[in-house]
Backbone as numpy.savetxt, mean C-alpha at the origin, in Angstrom:
# Nx Ny Nz CAx CAy CAz Cx Cy Cz
-27.63 -3.04 8.22 -27.75 -3.58 9.57 -26.38 -4.05 10.06
-25.98 -3.61 11.24 -24.72 -4.04 11.82 -24.97 -5.18 12.79
-24.37 -6.34 12.50 -24.55 -7.50 13.34 -23.42 -7.64 14.35
-23.75 -8.19 15.51 -22.71 -8.58 16.46 -22.11 -9.89 15.96
-20.98 -10.29 16.55 -20.38 -11.56 16.16 -21.31 -12.73 16.46
-22.06 -12.66 17.56 -22.99 -13.74 17.90 -24.08 -13.87 16.84
-24.61 -12.72 16.41 -25.67 -12.74 15.39 -25.12 -13.26 14.06
-23.91 -12.82 13.72 -23.29 -13.27 12.48 -23.03 -14.78 12.53
-22.54 -15.25 13.67 -22.26 -16.68 13.80 -23.54 -17.50 13.63
-24.65 -17.04 14.20 -25.91 -17.75 14.06 -26.31 -17.90 12.59
-26.17 -16.80 11.84 -26.53 -16.84 10.42 -25.59 -17.76 9.63
-24.29 -17.67 9.93 -23.32 -18.49 9.22 -23.56 -19.98 9.49
-23.75 -20.34 10.74 -23.92 -21.76 11.08 -25.24 -22.30 10.52
-26.25 -21.47 10.43 -27.51 -21.90 9.81 -27.27 -22.22 8.34
-26.53 -21.36 7.65 -26.23 -21.58 6.23 -25.36 -22.82 6.07
-24.41 -23.02 6.97 -23.55 -24.20 6.91 -24.36 -25.48 7.07
-25.31 -25.48 8.00 -26.15 -26.67 8.19 -27.01 -26.93 6.97
-27.63 -25.88 6.46 -28.53 -26.01 5.32 -27.80 -26.53 4.08
-26.54 -26.10 3.91 -25.77 -26.47 2.71 -24.73 -27.55 2.97
-24.82 -28.17 4.16 -23.92 -29.28 4.51 -22.45 -28.87 4.37
-22.09 -27.73 4.96 -20.73 -27.20 4.86 -19.96 -27.44 6.16
-18.64 -27.59 6.02 -17.78 -27.69 7.19 -16.87 -26.47 7.31
-16.99 -25.57 6.36 -16.18 -24.35 6.34 -17.09 -23.14 6.18
-16.51 -21.96 6.33 -17.29 -20.74 6.07 -17.83 -20.77 4.64
-19.06 -20.38 4.43 -19.58 -20.32 3.06 -18.81 -19.28 2.26
-18.50 -19.60 1.01 -17.74 -18.68 0.17 -18.60 -17.51 -0.28
-17.94 -16.48 -0.80 -18.68 -15.32 -1.33 -19.61 -15.77 -2.46
-19.09 -16.67 -3.35 -19.91 -17.12 -4.47 -21.18 -17.82 -3.99
-21.04 -18.65 -2.95 -22.21 -19.36 -2.43 -23.20 -18.39 -1.80
-22.69 -17.47 -1.00 -23.56 -16.51 -0.32 -24.35 -15.69 -1.31
-23.66 -15.22 -2.36 -24.36 -14.42 -3.36 -25.34 -15.28 -4.14
-24.97 -16.57 -4.36 -25.82 -17.47 -5.13 -27.12 -17.82 -4.42
-27.10 -17.82 -3.08 -28.33 -18.14 -2.32 -29.02 -16.88 -1.80
-28.57 -15.73 -2.32 -29.23 -14.48 -1.95 -28.89 -13.99 -0.56
-27.70 -14.35 -0.06 -27.30 -13.90 1.28 -26.10 -12.96 1.21
-26.20 -11.99 0.33 -25.14 -10.97 0.26 -25.04 -10.19 1.56
-26.13 -10.19 2.34 -26.10 -9.49 3.63 -25.07 -10.13 4.56
-24.95 -11.46 4.49 -23.97 -12.15 5.33 -22.55 -11.85 4.84
-22.38 -11.85 3.51 -21.05 -11.51 2.98 -20.66 -10.09 3.37
-21.60 -9.16 3.28 -21.32 -7.77 3.65 -20.93 -7.66 5.12
-21.61 -8.44 5.96 -21.30 -8.43 7.39 -19.91 -8.98 7.64
-19.55 -10.04 6.92 -18.20 -10.61 7.05 -17.16 -9.58 6.62
-17.44 -8.88 5.52 -16.51 -7.86 5.04 -16.33 -6.75 6.07
-17.43 -6.33 6.71 -17.36 -5.26 7.71 -16.59 -5.70 8.95
-16.59 -7.00 9.21 -15.87 -7.52 10.38 -14.39 -7.77 10.09
-13.94 -7.44 8.87 -12.52 -7.59 8.56 -12.20 -8.67 7.56
-13.22 -9.34 7.01 -12.99 -10.34 5.99 -13.06 -11.76 6.51
-13.01 -12.72 5.58 -13.18 -14.13 5.91 -12.15 -14.64 6.91
-10.90 -14.23 6.72 -9.85 -14.76 7.59 -10.07 -14.34 9.04
-10.40 -13.06 9.24 -10.59 -12.56 10.60 -11.83 -13.19 11.25
-12.91 -13.32 10.48 -14.12 -13.95 11.01 -13.86 -15.43 11.31
-13.09 -16.07 10.43 -12.74 -17.48 10.64 -12.02 -17.67 11.97
-11.06 -16.80 12.24 -10.29 -16.90 13.48 -11.16 -16.58 14.69
-12.02 -15.57 14.56 -12.86 -15.14 15.68 -13.91 -16.21 16.04
-14.50 -16.83 15.02 -15.57 -17.80 15.26 -15.06 -19.24 15.31
-13.76 -19.41 15.04 -13.15 -20.75 15.04 -13.84 -21.66 14.03
-14.10 -21.11 12.85 -14.67 -21.86 11.74 -13.66 -21.79 10.59
-13.20 -22.94 10.07 -12.19 -22.88 9.00 -12.72 -22.24 7.72
-11.80 -21.64 6.97 -12.14 -21.05 5.68 -12.02 -22.08 4.58
-12.89 -21.99 3.60 -12.70 -22.77 2.37 -11.59 -22.12 1.57
-10.93 -22.88 0.73 -9.82 -22.33 -0.05 -10.28 -21.19 -0.94
-11.55 -21.23 -1.37 -12.06 -20.20 -2.27 -12.25 -18.86 -1.58
-12.15 -18.84 -0.25 -12.30 -17.57 0.46 -10.98 -16.85 0.63
-9.92 -17.40 0.00 -8.60 -16.75 0.03 -8.07 -16.64 1.46
-8.05 -17.72 2.18 -7.59 -17.65 3.56 -6.07 -17.54 3.65
-5.36 -17.70 2.53 -3.91 -17.65 2.56 -3.37 -16.25 2.39
-2.18 -16.17 1.83 -1.51 -14.88 1.71 -2.17 -14.02 0.64
-1.87 -12.73 0.72 -2.41 -11.79 -0.26 -1.67 -11.93 -1.58
-2.39 -12.04 -2.66 -1.83 -12.07 -4.01 -2.49 -10.95 -4.81
-1.91 -10.63 -5.96 -2.51 -9.60 -6.81 -3.93 -9.98 -7.22
-4.12 -11.25 -7.54 -5.45 -11.72 -7.95 -6.46 -11.53 -6.83
-6.06 -11.90 -5.62 -6.97 -11.78 -4.48 -7.32 -10.32 -4.21
-6.31 -9.45 -4.24 -6.55 -8.02 -3.97 -7.53 -7.45 -4.99
-7.31 -7.76 -6.26 -8.19 -7.24 -7.31 -9.62 -7.75 -7.14
-9.75 -9.05 -6.84 -11.09 -9.63 -6.67 -11.84 -8.96 -5.51
-11.14 -8.76 -4.40 -11.82 -8.20 -3.22 -12.11 -6.71 -3.42
-11.24 -6.01 -4.14 -11.52 -4.61 -4.46 -12.73 -4.50 -5.38
-12.82 -5.41 -6.35 -13.96 -5.39 -7.28 -15.28 -5.56 -6.53
-15.29 -6.44 -5.55 -16.51 -6.67 -4.77 -16.94 -5.39 -4.07
-15.98 -4.70 -3.46 -16.29 -3.47 -2.72 -16.75 -2.37 -3.68
-16.07 -2.25 -4.82 -16.44 -1.24 -5.80 -17.87 -1.47 -6.29
-18.22 -2.74 -6.54 -19.57 -3.06 -7.02 -20.61 -2.84 -5.92
-20.29 -3.29 -4.71 -21.25 -3.14 -3.61 -21.55 -1.69 -3.30
-20.49 -0.87 -3.32 -20.65 0.53 -2.95 -20.95 1.43 -4.16
-21.00 0.81 -5.35 -21.28 1.56 -6.58 -20.31 2.74 -6.73
-19.03 2.44 -6.60 -18.00 3.48 -6.63 -17.57 3.79 -8.05
-17.26 5.05 -8.29 -16.76 5.49 -9.59 -15.27 5.83 -9.50
-14.75 5.88 -8.28 -13.33 6.17 -8.05 -12.72 5.09 -7.16
-11.42 5.00 -7.20 -10.71 4.03 -6.36 -10.95 4.34 -4.88
-11.41 3.35 -4.09 -11.60 3.62 -2.66 -10.27 3.92 -1.98
-10.25 4.88 -1.11 -9.03 5.24 -0.38 -8.81 4.27 0.78
-7.65 4.34 1.42 -7.40 3.51 2.60 -8.43 3.83 3.68
-8.78 5.11 3.81 -9.77 5.51 4.81 -11.14 4.91 4.51
-11.51 4.86 3.21 -12.78 4.26 2.82 -12.82 2.79 3.21
-11.72 2.09 2.91 -11.67 0.65 3.19 -11.71 0.38 4.69
-11.01 1.21 5.46 -11.04 1.02 6.92 -12.43 1.28 7.48
-13.13 2.26 6.91 -14.49 2.57 7.36 -15.44 1.42 7.07
-15.12 0.62 6.05 -15.93 -0.54 5.69 -15.50 -1.79 6.46
-14.56 -1.61 7.38 -14.07 -2.75 8.15 -13.05 -3.58 7.41
-12.42 -3.03 6.38 -11.45 -3.76 5.59 -10.04 -3.21 5.75
-9.61 -3.08 6.99 -8.25 -2.63 7.27 -7.23 -3.61 6.71
-7.59 -4.91 6.65 -6.68 -5.92 6.11 -6.39 -5.66 4.64
-7.44 -5.32 3.89 -7.28 -5.02 2.47 -6.55 -3.70 2.26
-6.87 -2.71 3.09 -6.19 -1.41 3.00 -4.69 -1.57 3.19
-4.31 -2.41 4.13 -2.89 -2.66 4.40 -2.25 -3.41 3.24
-2.95 -4.39 2.70 -2.40 -5.22 1.63 -2.14 -4.43 0.35
-3.06 -3.53 -0.01 -2.91 -2.83 -1.28 -1.70 -1.90 -1.28
-1.38 -1.30 -0.13 -0.25 -0.38 -0.10 1.08 -1.10 0.17
1.01 -2.32 0.68 2.24 -3.10 0.86 2.74 -3.66 -0.46
1.82 -3.96 -1.36 2.18 -4.64 -2.60 2.41 -3.69 -3.78
1.65 -2.62 -3.86 1.79 -1.67 -4.97 1.26 -0.32 -4.52
1.23 0.63 -5.44 0.68 1.95 -5.12 -0.83 1.96 -5.35
-1.50 2.95 -4.79 -2.94 3.11 -5.02 -3.21 3.30 -6.51
-2.33 4.02 -7.19 -2.52 4.26 -8.62 -2.46 2.94 -9.41
-1.56 2.05 -9.00 -1.43 0.76 -9.68 -2.75 0.00 -9.65
-3.36 -0.09 -8.44 -4.61 -0.84 -8.31 -5.75 -0.12 -9.02
-5.74 1.22 -8.96 -6.78 1.99 -9.65 -6.72 1.72 -11.15
-5.51 1.67 -11.71 -5.35 1.38 -13.14 -5.83 -0.03 -13.46
-5.56 -0.99 -12.58 -5.99 -2.37 -12.79 -7.52 -2.47 -12.86
-8.19 -1.64 -12.07 -9.65 -1.66 -12.01 -10.30 -0.69 -12.98
-9.46 0.09 -13.68 -9.99 1.08 -14.61 -10.69 2.23 -13.92
-10.20 2.57 -12.71 -10.80 3.65 -11.92 -9.85 4.83 -11.80
-10.41 5.99 -11.58 -9.60 7.17 -11.31 -9.28 7.24 -9.82
-8.12 7.78 -9.52 -7.78 8.03 -8.12 -8.61 9.20 -7.60
-8.96 9.16 -6.35 -9.60 10.31 -5.73 -8.64 11.47 -5.74
-9.16 12.67 -5.85 -8.30 13.85 -5.86 -7.44 13.91 -4.61
-7.98 13.45 -3.50 -7.22 13.48 -2.24 -6.01 12.58 -2.30
-6.13 11.40 -2.98 -5.01 10.48 -3.09 -3.94 11.04 -4.01
-4.39 11.63 -5.14 -3.43 12.24 -6.06 -2.69 13.38 -5.37
-3.45 14.19 -4.62 -2.85 15.32 -3.91 -1.84 14.83 -2.87
-2.19 13.72 -2.20 -1.31 13.19 -1.17 0.05 12.81 -1.74
0.04 12.10 -2.90 1.31 11.72 -3.52 2.12 12.93 -3.92
1.45 13.91 -4.52 2.14 15.13 -4.94 2.65 15.92 -3.74
1.91 15.87 -2.64 2.29 16.61 -1.44 3.66 16.19 -0.93
3.92 14.89 -0.87 5.20 14.42 -0.34 6.33 14.61 -1.34
6.02 14.52 -2.63 7.03 14.85 -3.64 7.45 16.30 -3.49
6.48 17.18 -3.25 6.79 18.59 -3.09 7.62 18.85 -1.83
7.33 18.12 -0.76 8.11 18.28 0.48 9.56 17.90 0.23
9.76 16.78 -0.45 11.11 16.32 -0.75 11.81 17.32 -1.68
11.08 17.81 -2.67 11.65 18.77 -3.61 12.12 20.02 -2.87
11.33 20.52 -1.94 11.69 21.72 -1.19 12.97 21.52 -0.37
13.10 20.35 0.23 14.30 20.06 1.03 15.53 20.05 0.15
15.42 19.43 -1.02 16.58 19.34 -1.92 16.92 20.72 -2.48
15.91 21.51 -2.81 16.16 22.85 -3.33 16.84 23.72 -2.29
16.59 23.44 -1.02 17.24 24.20 0.05 18.75 23.98 0.04
19.17 22.88 -0.58 20.61 22.60 -0.70 21.20 23.26 -1.95
20.43 24.19 -2.53 20.83 24.95 -3.72 21.06 24.05 -4.93
20.17 23.08 -5.06 20.18 22.20 -6.22 18.91 22.45 -7.03
18.98 22.20 -8.32 17.82 22.38 -9.19 17.03 21.08 -9.25
15.73 21.17 -9.05 14.88 19.97 -9.02 13.70 20.14 -9.97
13.50 19.12 -10.79 12.37 19.12 -11.72 11.39 18.00 -11.36
10.08 18.32 -11.38 9.06 17.28 -11.23 8.89 16.57 -12.57
8.84 15.25 -12.53 8.67 14.49 -13.75 7.19 14.11 -13.93
6.81 13.80 -15.14 5.43 13.40 -15.40 5.22 11.95 -14.96
3.97 11.53 -14.92 3.66 10.16 -14.49 4.17 9.12 -15.49
4.55 9.54 -16.67 5.10 8.61 -17.67 6.52 8.18 -17.31
7.19 8.96 -16.47 8.56 8.62 -16.09 8.57 7.61 -14.95
9.58 6.75 -14.91 9.66 5.74 -13.84 10.26 6.28 -12.54
10.44 7.59 -12.45 10.92 8.23 -11.23 10.23 9.58 -11.09
10.35 10.21 -9.93 9.53 11.40 -9.64 10.24 12.73 -9.82
11.53 12.78 -9.45 12.27 14.04 -9.45 13.61 13.87 -10.18
14.03 14.93 -10.84 15.34 14.94 -11.50 16.14 16.11 -10.94
17.28 15.80 -10.34 18.10 16.81 -9.68 19.29 17.17 -10.56
19.43 18.49 -10.85 20.52 19.01 -11.67 20.69 18.24 -12.98
19.57 17.81 -13.54 19.53 17.11 -14.82 20.35 15.82 -14.85
20.63 15.25 -13.68 21.44 14.02 -13.70 21.02 12.96 -12.67
20.63 13.36 -11.48 20.30 12.39 -10.43 18.79 12.15 -10.39
18.42 10.90 -10.61 17.00 10.53 -10.65 16.56 10.03 -9.27
15.46 10.60 -8.78 14.96 10.27 -7.44 13.52 9.77 -7.51
13.26 8.67 -6.82 11.90 8.15 -6.72 11.46 8.30 -5.27
10.30 8.91 -5.06 9.78 9.16 -3.71 8.77 8.07 -3.35
8.99 7.42 -2.22 8.09 6.37 -1.74 7.55 6.78 -0.37
6.30 6.44 -0.10 5.66 6.81 1.16 5.13 5.56 1.84
5.37 5.45 3.15 4.86 4.31 3.91 4.41 4.74 5.29
3.26 4.21 5.73 2.73 4.51 7.06 3.11 3.40 8.03
3.42 3.74 9.27 3.80 2.76 10.28 2.69 1.72 10.45
3.12 0.46 10.59 2.16 -0.62 10.80 2.85 -1.75 11.55
2.08 -2.76 11.91 2.63 -3.91 12.62 3.10 -4.93 11.60
4.39 -5.22 11.62 4.99 -6.15 10.66 5.56 -7.33 11.41
4.82 -8.46 11.42 5.23 -9.67 12.13 5.54 -9.36 13.60
4.66 -8.60 14.22 4.79 -8.34 15.66 5.64 -7.15 16.03
6.19 -6.46 15.05 7.04 -5.29 15.35 6.61 -4.10 14.49
6.78 -2.91 15.03 6.43 -1.69 14.29 7.42 -1.48 13.16
6.92 -1.17 11.99 7.80 -1.00 10.83 7.11 -0.13 9.78
7.91 0.28 8.79 7.39 0.99 7.63 7.69 0.13 6.40
6.72 -0.01 5.52 6.89 -0.80 4.31 6.75 0.10 3.09
7.70 -0.04 2.16 7.70 0.77 0.94 7.71 -0.17 -0.26
6.73 -0.03 -1.13 6.64 -0.85 -2.34 7.54 -0.25 -3.42
8.67 -0.91 -3.69 9.61 -0.43 -4.71 9.24 -0.98 -6.10
8.47 -2.08 -6.12 7.89 -2.65 -7.33 8.85 -3.47 -8.18
10.14 -3.17 -8.15 11.06 -3.93 -8.98 12.42 -4.01 -8.30
13.12 -5.11 -8.56 14.41 -5.36 -7.90 15.47 -4.38 -8.39
15.48 -4.13 -9.69 16.49 -3.24 -10.26 15.84 -1.90 -10.60
16.26 -0.87 -9.91 15.59 0.43 -9.96 15.82 1.19 -11.25
14.90 2.12 -11.52 15.03 3.05 -12.64 15.49 4.42 -12.14
15.82 4.49 -10.86 16.28 5.74 -10.27 17.67 5.53 -9.66
18.27 6.61 -9.21 19.57 6.53 -8.53 19.40 6.48 -7.02
18.40 7.17 -6.54 18.16 7.27 -5.10 16.67 7.15 -4.80
16.37 6.41 -3.74 15.01 6.38 -3.20 14.95 7.32 -2.00
13.95 8.19 -1.97 13.67 8.95 -0.76 12.39 8.35 -0.18
12.54 7.64 0.93 11.41 6.96 1.56 10.88 7.82 2.70
9.63 8.25 2.56 8.99 9.11 3.56 8.21 8.23 4.53
8.68 8.16 5.77 8.03 7.32 6.78 7.04 8.15 7.59
5.77 7.74 7.54 4.72 8.45 8.27 4.38 7.69 9.55
3.97 8.44 10.58 3.51 7.77 11.80 2.05 7.37 11.65
1.47 6.84 12.71 0.09 6.36 12.64 -0.92 7.46 12.35
-0.56 8.71 12.60 -1.43 9.85 12.30 -1.14 10.42 10.91
-0.30 9.70 10.15 0.10 10.09 8.80 0.82 11.44 8.78
1.65 11.66 9.79 2.56 12.80 9.82 3.96 12.29 9.54
4.80 13.12 8.92 6.15 12.69 8.58 6.95 12.41 9.85
7.46 11.19 9.94 8.25 10.76 11.09 9.74 10.78 10.77
10.08 10.25 9.59 11.48 10.19 9.17 11.58 10.21 7.65
12.75 10.60 7.18 13.09 10.46 5.77 14.30 9.52 5.68
14.24 8.57 4.75 15.37 7.68 4.49 15.83 7.92 3.07
17.08 8.34 2.91 17.62 8.62 1.58 18.58 7.49 1.26
18.15 6.59 0.36 18.85 5.32 0.16 19.30 5.16 -1.30
20.59 4.90 -1.53 21.05 4.61 -2.90 20.31 3.39 -3.45
19.84 3.49 -4.68 19.06 2.40 -5.26 19.85 1.09 -5.33
21.15 1.19 -5.50 21.97 -0.03 -5.61 21.97 -0.84 -4.31
21.63 -0.18 -3.20 21.65 -0.86 -1.90 20.31 -1.49 -1.54
19.30 -1.35 -2.41 17.99 -1.96 -2.13 17.49 -2.69 -3.37
18.17 -3.73 -3.74 17.75 -4.52 -4.90 16.72 -5.56 -4.46
15.58 -5.03 -4.03 14.47 -5.84 -3.56 13.17 -5.20 -4.05
12.08 -5.97 -4.00 10.80 -5.46 -4.49 10.05 -4.69 -3.41
10.13 -5.17 -2.16 9.44 -4.52 -1.05 10.45 -4.23 0.06
10.51 -2.99 0.50 11.46 -2.57 1.53 10.74 -2.40 2.87
11.22 -3.11 3.88 10.69 -2.98 5.24 11.77 -2.37 6.13
11.42 -1.32 6.84 12.36 -0.66 7.75 11.77 -0.67 9.15
12.37 -1.46 10.03 11.94 -1.53 11.42 12.91 -0.80 12.32
12.73 -0.93 13.62 13.57 -0.19 14.58 15.02 -0.65 14.54
15.25 -1.92 14.17 16.62 -2.45 14.13 17.11 -2.66 12.70
16.51 -1.99 11.75 16.84 -2.21 10.34 18.23 -1.69 9.97
18.88 -2.39 9.05 20.18 -1.95 8.55 20.05 -0.65 7.74
18.81 -0.33 7.33 18.60 0.88 6.53 18.46 2.13 7.39
18.46 1.97 8.70 18.36 3.15 9.57 19.56 4.08 9.43
20.67 3.57 8.92 21.85 4.43 8.72 21.60 5.48 7.64
20.55 5.29 6.84 20.24 6.25 5.79 19.23 7.30 6.23
18.89 7.30 7.51 17.93 8.29 8.01 18.52 9.70 7.86
17.78 10.57 7.18 18.19 11.97 6.95 19.56 12.09 6.29
19.91 11.14 5.47 21.22 11.20 4.80 21.12 11.99 3.49
20.63 13.22 3.61 20.42 14.09 2.45 21.71 14.41 1.72
22.83 14.38 2.42 24.12 14.72 1.81 24.47 13.79 0.65
23.83 12.63 0.59 24.10 11.70 -0.51 23.72 12.30 -1.86
22.72 13.17 -1.86 22.22 13.71 -3.14 23.23 14.68 -3.78
23.67 15.73 -3.07 24.69 16.59 -3.70 25.99 15.85 -3.98
26.30 14.84 -3.17 27.51 14.05 -3.40 27.41 13.30 -4.73
26.23 12.74 -5.00 26.05 12.02 -6.26 26.04 12.97 -7.44
25.45 14.15 -7.26 25.48 15.16 -8.31 26.92 15.51 -8.66
27.76 15.67 -7.63 29.17 15.98 -7.84 29.89 14.88 -8.61
29.57 13.62 -8.29 30.18 12.49 -9.00 29.80 12.50 -10.47
28.51 12.79 -10.78 28.07 12.86 -12.16 28.80 13.98 -12.90
28.90 15.12 -12.25 29.57 16.26 -12.88 31.01 15.95 -13.22
31.70 15.32 -12.30 33.12 14.95 -12.54 33.23 13.93 -13.66
32.30 12.96 -13.66 32.36 11.90 -14.67 32.16 12.44 -16.07
31.33 13.47 -16.21 31.01 14.00 -17.53 31.65 15.37 -17.80
32.56 15.75 -16.92 33.30 16.99 -17.12 32.45 18.23 -17.04
31.43 18.20 -16.17 30.56 19.37 -15.99 31.07 20.18 -14.83
31.20 21.47 -15.01 31.67 22.33 -13.92 30.51 22.77 -13.05
30.81 23.09 -11.78 29.80 23.62 -10.87 29.12 22.54 -10.08
């Protein structure tokens, strides 16, 4: 059953009166009194924080009204997996269809889909695996066009591509989103000190089509999460593909390799 905000508010305020609450009832309370239907409705409306703002009812601390943390993401993903009886990691599209665009955005800002799938002990959907491989292949084709040799690495490696047996490249993908009031792309690098030499950041537009490529030396992004907006200092690396053969040349000279 899909409730309007008015219908949802009526149910919430009735539960608040019955249980002498001054805040939104927590997920634990709702499930404990057999009102999972209300929790499901809140989830479909975008989660506790969004419903709290819309209905002007404060959140209890247990509803995770603050910033996204790994613990919070895992807990909320577990709820959805259990509710929907899923055997695979839900995709961003699945989460958005359930009214959880907030969670969909959080999981890709903080880590990769594979990271969260591993945390939950779930397999990635074939479409998600294909998507990651698709952009690696696009990047590989562009580099090969520069007459360089490119190898795909296994998932055990901390980087995706190896160019001319010396330059390590990690491919990151980010879709355009609203970042503190401005359009931006966010790439989860996961660690401050990279295991690669170059990041190739694939920026997708809202329709998930390639908008830009940013080829950035790893030494210049010693951060965990990379945000690139319209006025970003990293815009100078847009389509800077020449950095790759240049670095290959430096390696060859350093180790006395010809060609």
